[in-house]
N, C-alpha and C positions, 0 to 999 in steps of 0.2 A: 302258278299258271304263266305262260308267256306272255308277253306284252301283246296287246291287241286293241283296236280302236274302242271296243266295248269294254275292255278292262284296263283302263288307266291306273296308275298309282293313286290317283284321287279317288277313283271309284272303289278300289280294294280298301282304301282306308274306311270309307263310308260303310261298306259291307262288313268290315271287321267291328265297327261301331254297333251295327245292327246285330251282329252275332253276340257281341256283349250284352246288349240289352235283352235278347233272346235267352241267354244265359241267366240273366237276373230274374227275368220273368218267369222261367221254369224252376229255379231255385226256390223262389218265394212261394211257389205253389206247395212244395213238398217239405219246406223247412219247419214246419210245426209238426210234422207226423210224429218225430222222435221225442219232442218235448212235452207231449200231452200229460205224462204222469207227473212231471214237474209243474205244469200249469194247474193241474188238479190239486196238487198240495199247496202251491202258492196262494191260490184263491178259495181253498176249502170247498171245492165242489167235486161231482163225480167225474169220472173219466168221459162219460157220454156228454155230460155238459161242456167240458173243455174242449171236446171234438167240434163244438160250434166254431171254433177258429178255423177248422178245416171245411166244413159243410157250408158254412155261410160265404167263405171265399169262394167256393165252387159255384154256388148259386149267383153271386154277383158276377163273377167273371163270366159265365155263360149268358147272362142277361145282357151284358155290355157289348158282347161281341158284334152283333149286328148294327149296333149304333155307329161304330167306327168306319164302316164301309163308306156310306154316303158323305161322312163327315170328313174322312180322308181324301175322297176325290174333290172336295170343295175347298178344303184349307190347305192341302198340301200333306202327303203321307209322312214324309221325313220330318217335317215341322211338327206334325201331331204326335209322333214317336218321341220327340225329344221333350216335349211339353209333359207327356204322360209319364215318361222315365223320371222327370223331375218330380212330379206329383206322387210318384211312387215313394220317393225319399221322404215326402211330408207324411204320408200314411205310415211308413215305417217308424217316424219319430213317435207319431201317436201310439203306435204298438209299444215301442221300447219304454215309453213313459207311463203305460196304462196302470191305474191304481186299482183296477178290478177287471173281471171277465168282459163285462159289457164294453168297457172301453177298448179292450183289446181286440174284441170282436169288430167294433167300429173301425179301428185302425186297419185290421185285415180287409175289411170291406172296401175301404177307400183305396187301398193297395190294388186289391182286384179289379175294381172299376178302371183304373188307370193300366194296369198290366194287360188287360185284354186287347189293348190296342197294339201291342209291340209285334207279337208274331204275324198275324195276318196282314197288317200294315207293312211290315217289313217284306213279306212275300211280294205283296202287291207293288212295292216300290222297286223291288228287283226286276218285277215284270215290266215296270215303266223303263228302267235304266239299261237292261241288258237285253240283246236280241235273243230270240228263242233257241237259237243253234247253241248258245253259250248259257243259257238260263238254267239248266239242269245242274250242271256241275257247280254253278254259282250259288244255287240254293242248296246244294250239298254243303257247301262252305259256311253258308248262313246256318243250316241245320245243326252244324258242329256245336254251336253255342247252346241251342236248345237241348240237344242230346246230352252234352256235358252237365248242363243245368239240372236235367232230369236225374241224372246219376248222382250229382253232388248234392241236391237239397236236403235229402234225409241225412246224409253224412254230416253236412255243415250244421244242421239242426241239433244233432246228437253230440257233435264235438264241443260246440259253444255251450250247450246246456250242461254237460258234464264238467267241463274245464273251467268256465267262466261264468255260468249262468245264463238262462234263457233270454234275459234282456240284451245281452251283448250280441246275440244273433241279429236282432232288429237294428242295432247300432252299425253293425257290419253292413247290412243291407241299406241302411240310410246312407252310409258313405259311398257304396257300391252304385246306387242308383244316382246320387247326387253327381259323383264324378262322370259316370258314363252319359248322363243327361246334359251336363254341361259341355262336354266334348261334342255331343251330337248337335247342341244348339249352335256352337261355333262352326261345325262342320256344314250345317243347313245354311248359315249365313254366307259361307264360301260358295255353296252351291248357287246360291242366288246370283252370284257374280259369274260363275263358270258352271252351268249346268251339266250334269252328268248324261242326261237322256240322250239316246243315240238313235240313228236310222229312223226318223220319223216316228217313234214311239210317242204315246199320249201324254207322258209326264203327269203333272198334277192337275193339268186343266181339264178337270172333269165336266161332264155336261150338267145342265142344271135341270134335269128332269125331276119330278117328284119321286119320293121312295116308291110308291106303288107303281108308277110307270116303268122305273128302273126294274123293278123285280119282275113285272110281266114280260118286258123286253128280253130280259136274260133267260127266263125260263122257257121261252119259246123254242130256244136252240136244242136240238136232240142231244148234241154232245154234253151240254151243260146239265141236262137231265141225267145223262149217263154218269157223269163225274160225281153229281151230288149223291146219286144212288150207291155207287161204289164207295163213297166216303162215308155214308151212313153205316153200310154193312161192313166195311173195314174197321170202323170204331167199335162195332158191336162184337164182331167175331174176334178179331186180333187183340184189341186192348180190353175186352171184356174177359177173354181167356187168361190174358197176363196178369189180370188182377188176382186170379186165384192160383196162380203157379207156385207160390210160397207155401200156402196153406196146403195145396196138393202133394208138395214134396214132404211137408212135415207130417201129414197124415198117413201117406202111403209108404214112405221109407223111414219114418222116425228120425228124420234129421232135426237137429234144433231149430228153433225159430231163427237165429242168427245166420246158421248155414242155408237154411232155405231161402231166407231173404237175400243172402249174397249170391247164391246161385241164380235167383230169378233177376236180380239186378245185372247180371251179366248180358242181359239183353240189351241194355243201353250200351254196354262195352262193344257189342256187335254192331250196334248202330255207328258208333264211332269209327269202327274198322271199315263200314261201307263208306262213310264220309271221306275217309282218307284214301279209299281206292276209287271213289266215283269217277274221277277224270278218266280213268283208264277203261272202266267197265262200260260207261254210257256209250261211247261211239262204238266199242265192240259189239254190244249186245242190242243197242237200240231200245226204244221205249217199249215195244212189244215183248222183246227179249227180256228187259228188265222186270216187267211185270210178271211174266210167266216164271222167271227164275226166281225172283223174290218170293212169289206165293209158294212155289215149290220148297224154297228153303225154310219158309215159314212153317209149312205143314210137316217137314221132315223133323224139324226142331220140336214142335209142339208134340207130334207123335212120340219122339224120343223122351221127352219129358213126361209123357203120360204113361209109357210102358217100361221105362228103365228100370231094371231090378236092383240096380246099385247107385248110391248117391254120387259117386265119383263121376259118372256119366252125365249128371244133370247139368253141371256148368257148361259143358261142351253143347249140349243140346239147347240150352238156353242162348248160348252165344250165336250158334247157327240161325235160331229163330229170330233173334233180334237183327243180325245181319239182313236177312230175307225181308223182314217187316220194314226196315228202313229204305231198303232198295224199292220195295213197293211204294211206300209212302213219298218218298223223293219224287217218283214219277207221277205220282197222283197230285202232289203239290205243284209241279211243273204245269200240268194241264190246268189246274185251277187258276194259275196266273194269266192263263190265255182264255178264259171262258168269256170273259166281257172286256176287251182291251179298251173300249171307250168308257167304261165304269169299272176299272179294275179293282178299286178298293171295295166296291159293293159286291163283286164277284167273288173275291177271295174271302170277304166276310161270310158270305153265304156258305162257302166250302168249309170254313172254320166251325160256324154254327152246326152244320150236317155232321162233321166229325164229333163234335162235342155231345150233341144229341145221341149219336152211335155210341159213344163210349158210355154215356149215363146208362143207355138202355142195356148195354152188353154186361155192364157190372152187375146190375140188378139181375138180369136174366141169368147170367152164370151161377150167381149165387143161389138162385130160386131152384135151378135144375140140378144143382150137386145131390140135394136130399132126394131126387127122384131117379137120377140116373148115375150118380157119383162122380167125383172129380176127373178120374181117368176118361171115362166118356165124354165129358165136357170139354176137356183140354184137346183130346184127340179129334173130336167131333168138330171143334172150332178149326183146327189146322187143315182137315180135309175140306171143309167148306171154303176155306181161303183159296185152295186149288181151283174150285169151280168159280169163285169170284175173279180170281186171275185170268181165266179164260174169258169171261165175260168182259173184262175190261180190256183185255187185248183185242177182242172183235171190236169193240167200240172205237179203239184207237184206228183199226184197220177200216171202219166204216168212215171216220173222220178223214183219213187220208185219202180214201177214194172219192169222197165229196171234194176234198180241196183239188184233186187231180182233175175232176170234171170241171171244177170252176175254172 
């Protein structure tokens, strides 16, 4: 990025540190997926019991999301992220030293409770520190860490489990969270002397309204309701369908589980490609163009995955779908940071909760509909529904812009 008043070297350093904590947060969510057989063998339990390290993590993560919104507005978002990043290293130590499955689950829950702060509070902090005109491309840089973490989590878990033993995966996370958290704490102390916040943005001096009052104030706004609705539906349709992509390719094309999983994982690579090209695409297409184009690319990729007759085309379809999904998601995130500028932490936390709820519903719904309609119809149907959702969101953006022009 070129130098500008809103993107000083100090601000770019802070964004890099936030991106690293996002990478850590997403990696820790998926790092146990590949080690479940090793955990079942280590603790002499079934695979279903070992999967508690994944399911309990998800429950704790989702439950903690909304708590951090008002907390970040009151105590400072960057400070809260630094403290939570350091807390994740403590939970990772508990996991690495766990003598039994119950202790490992406890360690994972501790990490989940702390990791839930990183991504939503990072988005909210960027909303405070960067003007809206530069915010979407800045969030794309921030999202690069999240996307790489999503892609890398399962890989890291498998590599550490196969080569060194599963406990070393948690020692790696301990070091990662500890180093990043320490650097963030030092950066926050420097911010106290030289704040980043620009152009009259609210910073961390959030209002002192009660939780219920903040919630009612935010939900009264039509655009807020539109963003939250799109967030839930996006989570249910796009992320729900993505959960069955690998099993669909395995069942319909006879690909191995490894090949199916690798093809589906290329959606994350598509996301990385979008993040790297976002700076040029954002001013060219504009928000409404990004929403429509992203939804169209996701629909094309999903239908390609659903109907492809040969496995060689599946990676390309997955790449296109991932590119479109992250284009859509990046625009949605940018709007989430502006839903409630006076209580930005609370607003972004609501957005994160709505996305998490949508993802949870989508995974269950997609799995249940496979038996009735088949995976081809479910994947293609979700892609086509995203086209409709893209049009709805584009119209909501048009109404917001018209209201702003009248004001």
